[in-house]
MARBA-667159 format. One line per field, with one value per atom (N, C-alpha, C): x, y, z; residue in one letter; atom name; residue number from 1. Coordinates in nm, 4 decimals, decimal comma. Example, Ala and Ser with C-alpha at 12.3 -4.5 7.8 and 13.67 -1.06 7.14 Angstrom:
2
px 1,3190  1,2300  1,3200  1,2850  1,3670  1,2900 $
py -0,5690  -0,4500  -0,3300  -0,2250  -0,1060  0,0030 $
pz 0,7800  0,7800  0,7800  0,7080  0,7140  0,7870 $
residu A  A  A  S  S  S $
atome N  CA  C  N  CA  C $
num 1  1  1  2  2  2 $
***
This chain:
131
px -2,0147  -2,1627  -2,1728  -2,2162  -2,1960  -2,2589  -2,1949  -2,2853  -2,2755  -2,3983  -2,3625  -2,3218  -2,2803  -2,2924  -2,1846  -2,1103  -1,8975  -1,8816  -1,9919  -1,9721  -1,8619  -1,8084  -1,7333  -1,7966  -1,7548  -1,8510  -1,9028  -2,0047  -2,0184  -1,9764  -1,9217  -1,8591  -1,9996  -2,1029  -2,2100  -2,1264  -2,2339  -2,2268  -2,0988  -2,1134  -2,0375  -1,8868  -1,7757  -1,6232  -1,6017  -1,4813  -1,4477  -1,3618  -1,2638  -1,1671  -1,2115  -1,3461  -1,4314  -1,4546  -1,4412  -1,5552  -1,4402  -1,2568  -1,1731  -1,1583  -1,1831  -1,1908  -1,3086  -1,3869  -1,5576  -1,5717  -1,4464  -1,4584  -1,3399  -1,2651  -1,1764  -1,2321  -1,3273  -1,3589  -1,4775  -1,5511  -1,6845  -1,6016  -1,5054  -1,4470  -1,4768  -1,3205  -1,3175  -1,3787  -1,4237  -1,5213  -1,6735  -1,7313  -1,8889  -1,9164  -1,8357  -1,8663  -1,9133  -2,0403  -2,1010  -2,1043  -2,0699  -2,0779  -2,1530  -2,1741  -2,2839  -2,3630  -2,4837  -2,5692  -2,4916  -2,3509  -2,3392  -2,3362  -2,2623  -2,2372  -2,0777  -2,1381  -1,9657  -1,9039  -1,7916  -1,7154  -1,8274  -1,9046  -1,9508  -2,0677  -2,1493  -2,2579  -2,1978  -2,0622  -2,0237  -2,0430  -1,9801  -1,9151  -2,0463  -2,1625  -2,3187  -2,3202  -2,2995  -2,3459  -2,2417  -2,1041  -2,0507  -2,0487  -2,0925  -2,2091  -2,2805  -2,3977  -2,4637  -2,3857  -2,3057  -2,2746  -2,1593  -2,0816  -2,0031  -2,1447  -2,1996  -2,2787  -2,3916  -2,4368  -2,4890  -2,3497  -2,2411  -2,1306  -2,0972  -2,0557  -2,0903  -2,1716  -2,3184  -2,3455  -2,3637  -2,3174  -2,2930  -2,2083  -2,0569  -1,9381  -1,9832  -2,0033  -2,0886  -2,2002  -2,2965  -2,3832  -2,3069  -2,1712  -2,1408  -2,0001  -1,9608  -1,8597  -1,7415  -1,6918  -1,6156  -1,4992  -1,3656  -1,2586  -1,2035  -1,2357  -1,1455  -1,2507  -1,2706  -1,3550  -1,2703  -1,2781  -1,2337  -1,2962  -1,2601  -1,3919  -1,2488  -1,3576  -1,2483  -1,3568  -1,3178  -1,3839  -1,2861  -1,3747  -1,3213  -1,2467  -1,1088  -0,9810  -1,0720  -1,1585  -1,2604  -1,3289  -1,4040  -1,4705  -1,4496  -1,2644  -1,1919  -1,1604  -1,1586  -1,0769  -1,2226  -1,3532  -1,4928  -1,4853  -1,4390  -1,4854  -1,4079  -1,2620  -1,1664  -1,1979  -1,2566  -1,2612  -1,3784  -1,5037  -1,6006  -1,5769  -1,4680  -1,4444  -1,3621  -1,2291  -1,1613  -1,2154  -1,2910  -1,3271  -1,3105  -1,2514  -1,1321  -1,2132  -1,1673  -1,1982  -1,1883  -1,2915  -1,2582  -1,0878  -1,0361  -0,9027  -0,7964  -0,8612  -0,7797  -0,8241  -0,9218  -0,9760  -0,9110  -0,9094  -0,8530  -0,7193  -0,6784  -0,5146  -0,4496  -0,5890  -0,5277  -0,5470  -0,4198  -0,4539  -0,4989  -0,4998  -0,6512  -0,5098  -0,5833  -0,4695  -0,4699  -0,3191  -0,3482  -0,3968  -0,4039  -0,4857  -0,4342  -0,5159  -0,4775  -0,3896  -0,4079  -0,3374  -0,4159  -0,3755  -0,4245  -0,3573  -0,5155  -0,5082  -0,5985  -0,5096  -0,5911  -0,6422  -0,6785  -0,7680  -0,7792  -0,6873  -0,6742  -0,6064  -0,6404  -0,5713  -0,4462  -0,4140  -0,2881  -0,1708  -0,1858  -0,0339  0,0103  -0,0944  -0,0678  -0,0258  -0,0019  0,0515  0,1901  0,2331  0,4048  0,3984  0,3576  0,3082  0,2330  0,0997  -0,0622  -0,0416  -0,0705  -0,0371  -0,2182  -0,3116  -0,4215  -0,4178  -0,4901  -0,5344  -0,6288  -0,7096  -0,8557  -0,8690  -0,8597  -0,9054  -0,7646  -0,8304  -0,7124  -0,7107  -0,8150  -0,7629  -0,6980  -0,5950  -0,5206  -0,5744  -0,4608  -0,5179  -0,3366  -0,3030  -0,1919  -0,2117  -0,1536  -0,1726  -0,1952  -0,2307  -0,2465  -0,1283  -0,1300  -0,0075  -0,1284  -0,0294  -0,0716  -0,1049  -0,1388  -0,1341  -0,0350  0,0286  0,1881  0,1225  0,2151  0,1727  0,1664  0,0241  -0,0146  -0,0873  -0,1105  -0,2528  -0,3738 $
py 6,7379  6,6278  6,5219  6,4415  6,3311  6,3783  6,3798  6,4058  6,2944  6,1834  6,0829  6,1476  6,2836  6,3006  6,3284  6,2626  6,2697  6,1011  6,0345  5,9427  5,8574  5,7547  5,7289  5,6964  5,6919  5,6606  5,5113  5,5118  5,3273  5,2863  5,1423  5,1020  4,9959  4,9847  4,9085  4,7603  4,6541  4,5183  4,4223  4,5027  4,4022  4,4275  4,3805  4,3790  4,4592  4,5509  4,6546  4,6687  4,5694  4,6133  4,4944  4,4418  4,4239  4,5908  4,6480  4,8319  4,8745  4,8987  4,9381  4,9711  4,9062  4,9428  5,0168  5,0026  5,1221  5,1932  5,2370  5,3843  5,4220  5,3513  5,4314  5,5141  5,3867  5,4366  5,5220  5,5815  5,6574  5,7990  5,7790  5,8773  5,8408  5,8449  5,8758  5,8802  5,9892  6,0760  6,0367  6,0422  5,9971  5,8699  5,8071  5,6939  5,6286  5,5762  5,5100  5,3803  5,3126  5,2029  5,1601  5,0257  4,8916  4,9030  4,9522  4,9241  5,1062  5,1355  5,2236  5,3633  5,4430  5,6139  5,6370  5,7157  5,7725  5,8669  5,9640  6,0378  6,2253  6,1903  6,2714  6,3037  6,1829  6,2074  6,2299  6,1529  6,1646  6,3972  6,4610  6,6100  6,6397  6,5816  6,6486  6,6630  6,5291  6,5059  6,6646  6,6375  6,7750  6,8842  6,8722  7,0134  7,0530  6,9565  7,0132  7,0783  6,9394  6,9916  7,0657  7,0766  7,2654  7,3809  7,3708  7,4621  7,5096  7,4097  7,3784  7,4355  7,3739  7,3727  7,5667  7,6037  7,7356  7,8797  7,8435  7,8742  7,8500  7,7658  7,7152  7,7795  7,7975  7,8632  8,0005  8,0699  8,2179  8,2789  8,1421  8,1681  8,1661  8,0592  8,0892  8,2035  8,2230  8,3012  8,2069  8,1411  8,0084  8,0676  8,0223  8,0320  7,9329  7,8436  7,7271  7,5718  7,5106  7,3880  7,2568  7,1784  7,0376  6,9530  6,8899  6,7743  6,6035  6,4962  6,3663  6,3209  6,2784  6,1789  6,1282  6,0464  5,9122  6,0276  5,9353  5,9991  6,0765  5,9852  6,0268  6,1876  6,1338  6,2461  6,3855  6,3511  6,4411  6,5494  6,4588  6,5346  6,5918  6,5899  6,6167  6,7441  6,7699  6,8751  6,9924  6,9423  7,0579  7,0792  6,9980  7,0110  7,1528  7,0917  7,1682  7,3485  7,2959  7,4668  7,5248  7,4551  7,5849  7,5370  7,5194  7,5129  7,4606  7,3400  7,2829  7,2218  7,1387  7,1643  6,9775  6,8970  6,7490  6,7102  6,7334  6,7666  6,7770  6,8436  6,9026  6,7727  6,7189  6,6170  6,4848  6,4636  6,3608  6,3308  6,4471  6,4593  6,4300  6,4299  6,4225  6,3034  6,2363  6,1171  6,0952  5,9872  5,9916  6,0268  6,0510  6,0654  5,9331  5,9413  5,8375  5,7942  5,7188  5,7256  5,8302  5,8970  6,0121  6,1042  6,1301  6,2350  6,3406  6,4776  6,5918  6,6880  6,7191  6,8203  6,9687  7,0550  7,1948  7,2576  7,3271  7,4504  7,5344  7,6524  7,8171  7,9228  8,0160  8,0953  8,1203  8,1243  8,0418  8,1571  8,2720  8,3096  8,2202  8,1232  8,0513  7,9469  7,9490  7,7617  7,8006  7,7303  7,6879  7,6518  7,5511  7,5289  7,4369  7,5127  7,5033  7,4626  7,3166  7,2503  7,3136  7,3526  7,4513  7,5278  7,6543  7,7899  7,8359  7,8820  7,9703  8,0958  8,2234  8,3497  8,3535  8,3700  8,3261  8,2183  8,1687  7,9816  7,8868  7,8360  7,6838  7,5306  7,4666  7,3277  7,2991  7,2308  7,2000  7,0503  6,9173  6,7703  6,7174  6,7754  6,6780  6,6609  6,5402  6,5393  6,4646  6,5063  6,4400  6,2908  6,2033  6,1063  6,0831  5,9253  5,8853  5,8214  5,8022  5,6983  5,5926  5,5331  5,3876  5,3771  5,5308  5,5152  5,4990 $
pz -5,6418  -5,7107  -5,8052  -5,7643  -5,9345  -6,0324  -6,1182  -6,2840  -6,3832  -6,3665  -6,4475  -6,6445  -6,6602  -6,8115  -6,8050  -6,6664  -6,7475  -6,6666  -6,7658  -6,7541  -6,8640  -6,9025  -7,0386  -7,1157  -7,2855  -7,4174  -7,3722  -7,4150  -7,4174  -7,5306  -7,5120  -7,6157  -7,6899  -7,5825  -7,6639  -7,6845  -7,7683  -7,7093  -7,8135  -7,9176  -8,0235  -7,9726  -8,0255  -7,9577  -8,0460  -7,9296  -7,9758  -8,1076  -8,0848  -8,1936  -8,3189  -8,3674  -8,4509  -8,5587  -8,4272  -8,5382  -8,5268  -8,5336  -8,5018  -8,6878  -8,7823  -8,9466  -9,0131  -8,9067  -8,9538  -8,8699  -8,7975  -8,7658  -8,8192  -8,8731  -9,0056  -9,1060  -9,1686  -9,2575  -9,2647  -9,0915  -9,0925  -9,0218  -8,9094  -8,8422  -8,7031  -8,6921  -8,5289  -8,4983  -8,4677  -8,3587  -8,4059  -8,5124  -8,5889  -8,5638  -8,5304  -8,5579  -8,4645  -8,4294  -8,2685  -8,3342  -8,2208  -8,1489  -8,1505  -8,2253  -8,1995  -8,0897  -8,0415  -7,9016  -7,7970  -7,8786  -7,7503  -7,8195  -7,8300  -7,8380  -7,9418  -7,9816  -8,0609  -7,9672  -7,9457  -7,8877  -7,9159  -8,0266  -8,1402  -7,9597  -7,9094  -7,8484  -7,7074  -7,6458  -7,6095  -7,5400  -7,6513  -7,6579  -7,6101  -7,7287  -7,6624  -7,5520  -7,4618  -7,3266  -7,2143  -7,2767  -7,1943  -7,1996  -7,3267  -7,4139  -7,2590  -7,2370  -7,1437  -7,0100  -6,9827  -6,8542  -6,7819  -6,8815  -6,8699  -6,9084  -6,9955  -6,9822  -6,8209  -6,7373  -6,6415  -6,5055  -6,5729  -6,4614  -6,4803  -6,5686  -6,5365  -6,5128  -6,5249  -6,4621  -6,2839  -6,2503  -6,1123  -6,0738  -6,1631  -6,1376  -6,0546  -6,2041  -6,1696  -6,0213  -6,0150  -5,8918  -5,7671  -5,7590  -5,6424  -5,6503  -5,7406  -5,7335  -5,7728  -5,7758  -5,7782  -5,8272  -5,8494  -5,9064  -5,9475  -5,8641  -5,9311  -5,9033  -6,0417  -6,0751  -6,1204  -5,9949  -5,9877  -6,0666  -6,2006  -6,2621  -6,2688  -6,2051  -6,2123  -6,3483  -6,4249  -6,4842  -6,6055  -6,6976  -6,8386  -6,8788  -6,9853  -7,0487  -7,2247  -7,2538  -7,3458  -7,3512  -7,1823  -7,1661  -7,1755  -7,0673  -7,0975  -7,2308  -7,2600  -7,4388  -7,5133  -7,4836  -7,5856  -7,4647  -7,3210  -7,2505  -7,2950  -7,2857  -7,3926  -7,5303  -7,5783  -7,7251  -7,7186  -7,6359  -7,6268  -7,5571  -7,3998  -7,3497  -7,4744  -7,5412  -7,6481  -7,7756  -7,8191  -7,9176  -8,0447  -7,9852  -8,0818  -8,1851  -8,3284  -8,4469  -8,3600  -8,4950  -8,4929  -8,4853  -8,5938  -8,5978  -8,5195  -8,4367  -8,3430  -8,2326  -8,2062  -8,1279  -8,1308  -8,2894  -8,2877  -8,3058  -8,2782  -8,2492  -8,1330  -8,0220  -7,8513  -7,8673  -7,7560  -7,6759  -7,5834  -7,5823  -7,3412  -7,2900  -7,1776  -7,0841  -7,0556  -6,9085  -6,8449  -6,7373  -6,6189  -6,5414  -6,4590  -6,3985  -6,2660  -6,3250  -6,4285  -6,5038  -6,4630  -6,4826  -6,4285  -6,6080  -6,5971  -6,7125  -6,6151  -6,6675  -6,6386  -6,7362  -6,7428  -6,7938  -6,7523  -6,7775  -6,7076  -6,8346  -6,7839  -6,9089  -6,8888  -7,0252  -7,1237  -7,0583  -7,0138  -6,9678  -6,7795  -6,7404  -6,5882  -6,6421  -6,8054  -6,8496  -6,8799  -6,8426  -6,8623  -7,0251  -7,1189  -7,2215  -7,3094  -7,3173  -7,3367  -7,4715  -7,4520  -7,6134  -7,6899  -7,6635  -7,7314  -7,6637  -7,7648  -7,6590  -7,7486  -7,6957  -7,7903  -7,6835  -7,7410  -7,6867  -7,5457  -7,4779  -7,3768  -7,2739  -7,2922  -7,2172  -7,2777  -7,2788  -7,2884  -7,2470  -7,2476  -7,1779  -7,2028  -7,0675  -7,0536  -6,9880  -6,9696  -6,9801  -7,0153  -7,1470  -7,2829  -7,3637  -7,4330  -7,5333  -7,6726  -7,7604  -7,8821  -7,9156  -8,0047  -8,0543  -8,0882  -8,0441  -8,1189  -8,2596  -8,3554  -8,4401  -8,4092  -8,4829  -8,4709  -8,2825  -8,2661  -8,0970  -8,1520 $
residu Y  Y  Y  E  E  E  D  D  D  P  P  P  R  R  R  L  L  L  R  R  R  E  E  E  V  V  V  D  D  D  P  P  P  G  G  G  Y  Y  Y  A  A  A  E  E  E  Y  Y  Y  D  D  D  A  A  A  Q  Q  Q  I  I  I  E  E  E  L  L  L  R  R  R  R  R  R  T  T  T  H  H  H  G  G  G  W  W  W  F  F  F  Y  Y  Y  Y  Y  Y  R  R  R  F  F  F  H  H  H  G  G  G  G  G  G  E  E  E  S  S  S  P  P  P  A  A  A  D  D  D  C  C  C  F  F  F  D  D  D  R  R  R  T  T  T  S  S  S  S  S  S  F  F  F  L  L  L  D  D  D  S  S  S  M  M  M  M  M  M  R  R  R  Q  Q  Q  V  V  V  E  E  E  R  R  R  K  K  K  G  G  G  A  A  A  E  E  E  H  H  H  V  V  V  L  L  L  V  V  V  V  V  V  T  T  T  H  H  H  G  G  G  L  L  L  T  T  T  L  L  L  R  R  R  C  C  C  L  L  L  V  V  V  M  M  M  R  R  R  F  F  F  L  L  L  H  H  H  L  L  L  S  S  S  V  V  V  E  E  E  Q  Q  Q  F  F  F  D  D  D  Q  Q  Q  L  L  L  A  A  A  N  N  N  P  P  P  N  N  N  N  N  N  C  C  C  D  D  D  V  V  V  V  V  V  T  T  T  L  L  L  A  A  A  E  E  E  R  R  R  H  H  H  A  A  A  L  L  L  K  K  K  E  E  E  P  P  P  L  L  L  F  F  F  T  T  T  S  S  S  G  G  G  R  R  R  W  W  W  G  G  G  V  V  V  D  D  D  G  G  G  L  L  L  R  R  R  L  L  L  R  R  R  Q  Q  Q  P  P  P  G  G  G  E  E  E $
atome N  CA  C  N  CA  C  N  CA  C  N  CA  C  N  CA  C  N  CA  C  N  CA  C  N  CA  C  N  CA  C  N  CA  C  N  CA  C  N  CA  C  N  CA  C  N  CA  C  N  CA  C  N  CA  C  N  CA  C  N  CA  C  N  CA  C  N  CA  C  N  CA  C  N  CA  C  N  CA  C  N  CA  C  N  CA  C  N  CA  C  N  CA  C  N  CA  C  N  CA  C  N  CA  C  N  CA  C  N  CA  C  N  CA  C  N  CA  C  N  CA  C  N  CA  C  N  CA  C  N  CA  C  N  CA  C  N  CA  C  N  CA  C  N  CA  C  N  CA  C  N  CA  C  N  CA  C  N  CA  C  N  CA  C  N  CA  C  N  CA  C  N  CA  C  N  CA  C  N  CA  C  N  CA  C  N  CA  C  N  CA  C  N  CA  C  N  CA  C  N  CA  C  N  CA  C  N  CA  C  N  CA  C  N  CA  C  N  CA  C  N  CA  C  N  CA  C  N  CA  C  N  CA  C  N  CA  C  N  CA  C  N  CA  C  N  CA  C  N  CA  C  N  CA  C  N  CA  C  N  CA  C  N  CA  C  N  CA  C  N  CA  C  N  CA  C  N  CA  C  N  CA  C  N  CA  C  N  CA  C  N  CA  C  N  CA  C  N  CA  C  N  CA  C  N  CA  C  N  CA  C  N  CA  C  N  CA  C  N  CA  C  N  CA  C  N  CA  C  N  CA  C  N  CA  C  N  CA  C  N  CA  C  N  CA  C  N  CA  C  N  CA  C  N  CA  C  N  CA  C  N  CA  C  N  CA  C  N  CA  C  N  CA  C  N  CA  C  N  CA  C  N  CA  C  N  CA  C  N  CA  C  N  CA  C  N  CA  C  N  CA  C  N  CA  C  N  CA  C  N  CA  C  N  CA  C  N  CA  C  N  CA  C  N  CA  C  N  CA  C  N  CA  C  N  CA  C  N  CA  C  N  CA  C  N  CA  C  N  CA  C  N  CA  C  N  CA  C $
num 1  1  1  2  2  2  3  3  3  4  4  4  5  5  5  6  6  6  7  7  7  8  8  8  9  9  9  10  10  10  11  11  11  12  12  12  13  13  13  14  14  14  15  15  15  16  16  16  17  17  17  18  18  18  19  19  19  20  20  20  21  21  21  22  22  22  23  23  23  24  24  24  25  25  25  26  26  26  27  27  27  28  28  28  29  29  29  30  30  30  31  31  31  32  32  32  33  33  33  34  34  34  35  35  35  36  36  36  37  37  37  38  38  38  39  39  39  40  40  40  41  41  41  42  42  42  43  43  43  44  44  44  45  45  45  46  46  46  47  47  47  48  48  48  49  49  49  50  50  50  51  51  51  52  52  52  53  53  53  54  54  54  55  55  55  56  56  56  57  57  57  58  58  58  59  59  59  60  60  60  61  61  61  62  62  62  63  63  63  64  64  64  65  65  65  66  66  66  67  67  67  68  68  68  69  69  69  70  70  70  71  71  71  72  72  72  73  73  73  74  74  74  75  75  75  76  76  76  77  77  77  78  78  78  79  79  79  80  80  80  81  81  81  82  82  82  83  83  83  84  84  84  85  85  85  86  86  86  87  87  87  88  88  88  89  89  89  90  90  90  91  91  91  92  92  92  93  93  93  94  94  94  95  95  95  96  96  96  97  97  97  98  98  98  99  99  99  100  100  100  101  101  101  102  102  102  103  103  103  104  104  104  105  105  105  106  106  106  107  107  107  108  108  108  109  109  109  110  110  110  111  111  111  112  112  112  113  113  113  114  114  114  115  115  115  116  116  116  117  117  117  118  118  118  119  119  119  120  120  120  121  121  121  122  122  122  123  123  123  124  124  124  125  125  125  126  126  126  127  127  127  128  128  128  129  129  129  130  130  130  131  131  131 $
***
């Protein structure tokens, strides 16, 4: 089913490049784009989605779930699921189009990038200098 909480961050009405310095000053995660939203706002939306999804998984007894979404939204979902810090979130690069990112029990993953308890994530990469 389609869920509007999985939309990408709204960059607002001001030119993106003109806000880069403000984002550096105020923090990449917390800076709210002029007329738009911040990654923290996106985190709140994805948290709500994840709570709803987990209730549905329990009701249906699902063993696997496929979520198709945008890059920053996916990073927020991973952050929430694995309880990553803002600093860890900031280390994550946006996935490329059509990248497959897997959240699974850590023993089922070859080289999980981050882990929390029995869970881990594979398919994401860390930001390179200048990204």
